[in-house]
N, C-alpha and C positions, 0 to 999 in steps of 0.2 A: 520881571516882565513889564513892559511898558503898558501905559493905558490904551493904546491902540491895539496891542495884541490882545489884551483882555477883552476889549470890546468886540473883536472879530473872531475871537477863538470860539470853537464849537463848545457847546455845553459837554461837559465831561460826565459821562454816566458812571456811577459807581459799579465796580466789579461785583457781579452777583454770583454768589455760589449756588450750588444745588440744595443747600441746606436753608431751613427757616431760621430766622433770627429769633433768639429767645430774649424776651425783655423781663427785667426783674420788675415785679410788682412794686408799686410805690408803697412805702410804709405808712401806716396810719399815724398820724401825730399822736402823742400822748394825750390821755383824757385830761381835760382842764379841771383841775381839782376844785375850782370854784363853782363849777356846775352842779346842779342837783341831779343825782341819778334817777332815771325814771320820772322825769319832770311832769310829763302829762298826767300820771297818776297823782303825783303831789299836788298839781293845780286843782285837779278834780276833787281831791279830798279837801283842799283849803276852801273851794267853793261850797262844798257841802256843809262844812262846819264853820264857815266864816261868820255866821251871825252871833255865835257864841264865843268862838275861839279865835285867837291871832296865831296863825301857824307860820313857823319859820324853820330855816335851815342853817346850821352852823358848820361850816367846813373844818375838818380837822378834829371834831369833837367825837368821843366815843358814843355819844347819843346825839347824833345831829339834828333829828327831827324833834322840834319842840312846839308845844302848844301852851298858850296862856290864856285863861278865861278872861273875857272882857269885863265882867261884873264882880267876880269873886276873886280873891288873890289866891289862885291855884295854877299851878304850872306842872305840865307833864312833859317827860322826854323819852324818846326811845331810839333804838338803833334800826328798828324795823318799822317801815311805813304802814304795813297792813295792821300791826299791833297797835299802833297809835291810832289808826282809823277805828278799830274796834273799841278802843278804850274811850275815845271821844264819843262815839255813837251810844255807848252803854253809860256814860257818866251823867248823872243828875246832880247839879249843885244842891247843897242844902237850902232849905227855904229860909228866907231871912225876913225878919219884920221891918217894915219901913218905919222911920223915925215919926213921921206924922200920924201914924196909926197909934203908936204908944202914948204920944201927946193927947190924942183925943180920948183915949181910954182913961188916962189920969185926970183929965178934966171933967169927965162925967160923974 
C-alpha cells in the first residue's frame, strides 16, 4: 500500500465474535531473595529492641534473623521472627562491674 492509501483508508475494525476474549493473568515475578519476608514486622521488632540490640537479616542462611547485643558480646539467631522477638524481650544481660568502680574500691 502506498502512503496516500494508508492515510485515506477507513479504520479497519477488528472482527468481533460473540464470545468474550479470555486474558491470561500476568504471572507474578519470583520473590526477590534479598528482600526480608514480612518486613513490616521485622522493622517494628528492630525499633522495639534497637536500644540494646542490632537486628539484621542474612539471605540464604538457615537462621536468617540475627541479633547482636550492643554492650555485651552476645549474639542470637533464629529462623522465626516471633521466637527471636520473644527471646530479645525476655533476655537480660548479666550485670557487669565498671572498671572505675573496682579502682575506687581498691583505693579505699
